[in-house]
Wavefront OBJ file of the C-alpha trace (Angstrom):
o trace
v -162.256 27.821 -179.272
v -164.615 25.725 -177.239
v -166.544 27.589 -174.696
v -165.438 27.194 -171.577
v -167.798 25.527 -169.079
v -168.447 27.860 -165.559
v -168.220 26.358 -162.419
v -169.525 28.257 -159.905
v -172.641 30.355 -161.027
v -173.974 33.342 -159.384
v -177.883 32.586 -158.591
v -180.247 34.935 -161.373
v -180.376 37.920 -158.920
v -176.388 37.607 -157.881
v -177.099 37.486 -154.243
v -175.718 33.765 -154.079
v -173.999 31.368 -155.292
v -175.155 28.061 -156.779
v -173.314 24.814 -156.843
v -173.865 21.069 -156.248
v -173.141 20.273 -153.522
v -171.682 17.056 -151.502
v -173.372 14.248 -149.013
v -170.528 13.506 -146.717
v -167.827 15.792 -145.372
v -164.323 15.230 -146.608
v -161.956 13.468 -143.883
v -158.555 15.522 -144.464
v -157.877 18.811 -145.532
v -156.503 17.706 -148.938
v -159.797 15.775 -150.050
v -161.877 19.468 -148.097
v -159.633 21.177 -150.210
v -160.391 19.509 -153.416
v -164.261 18.903 -152.647
v -166.652 20.816 -154.772
v -167.942 22.865 -152.281
v -164.821 24.218 -151.395
v -162.989 24.299 -154.801
v -166.601 26.560 -156.352
v -165.620 29.175 -153.174
v -162.019 29.604 -154.528
v -162.832 30.322 -158.040
v -165.669 32.247 -157.185
v -163.078 33.842 -154.922
v -160.633 34.173 -157.912
v -162.802 34.902 -160.748
v -164.251 38.343 -158.752
v -161.493 39.406 -157.675
v -162.788 39.069 -153.541
v -159.249 37.831 -151.681
v -159.347 40.046 -149.175
v -163.222 39.739 -148.372
v -162.410 36.179 -148.839
v -159.540 36.195 -146.212
v -162.021 38.099 -143.729
v -164.562 35.604 -144.236
v -162.133 32.877 -143.472
v -160.035 34.256 -140.393
v -164.014 34.762 -138.748
v -164.839 31.185 -139.283
v -161.302 30.187 -137.809
v -161.436 32.335 -134.811
v -165.302 31.698 -134.241
v -163.945 28.122 -134.198
v -161.173 28.198 -132.550
v -162.789 29.755 -129.411
v -165.940 27.060 -129.136
v -162.905 24.580 -129.115
v -161.285 26.304 -126.251
v -164.925 27.117 -124.768
v -165.331 22.765 -125.306
v -162.236 22.142 -123.606
v -162.644 23.943 -120.405
v -166.269 23.027 -119.885
v -164.749 19.567 -120.104
v -162.172 20.098 -117.723
v -164.441 21.659 -115.533
v -166.586 18.340 -115.797
v -163.568 16.354 -114.484
v -163.154 18.555 -111.406
v -166.706 18.708 -110.153
l 1 2 3 4 5 6 7 8 9 10 11 12 13 14 15 16 17 18 19 20 21 22 23 24 25 26 27 28 29 30 31 32 33 34 35 36 37 38 39 40 41 42 43 44 45 46 47 48 49 50 51 52 53 54 55 56 57 58 59 60 61 62 63 64 65 66 67 68 69 70 71 72 73 74 75 76 77 78 79 80 81 82
């Protein structure tokens, strides 16, 4: 049986994930999900049974981005009224 190659590797001390980072950010959602970084993140979550923790991390990131976007829109509205 062939040895399975690992796409996600833990660092030697186990404190971080090692994978190759791409040079550019994908422009579409589909390409973003298929990027090596995101694929590696999902694989790491699945292989280490960290689904609850992964959900919490992604939820916090989404909430922070939503809040930042709303603050930027509010600031833009304020600058238009001046």
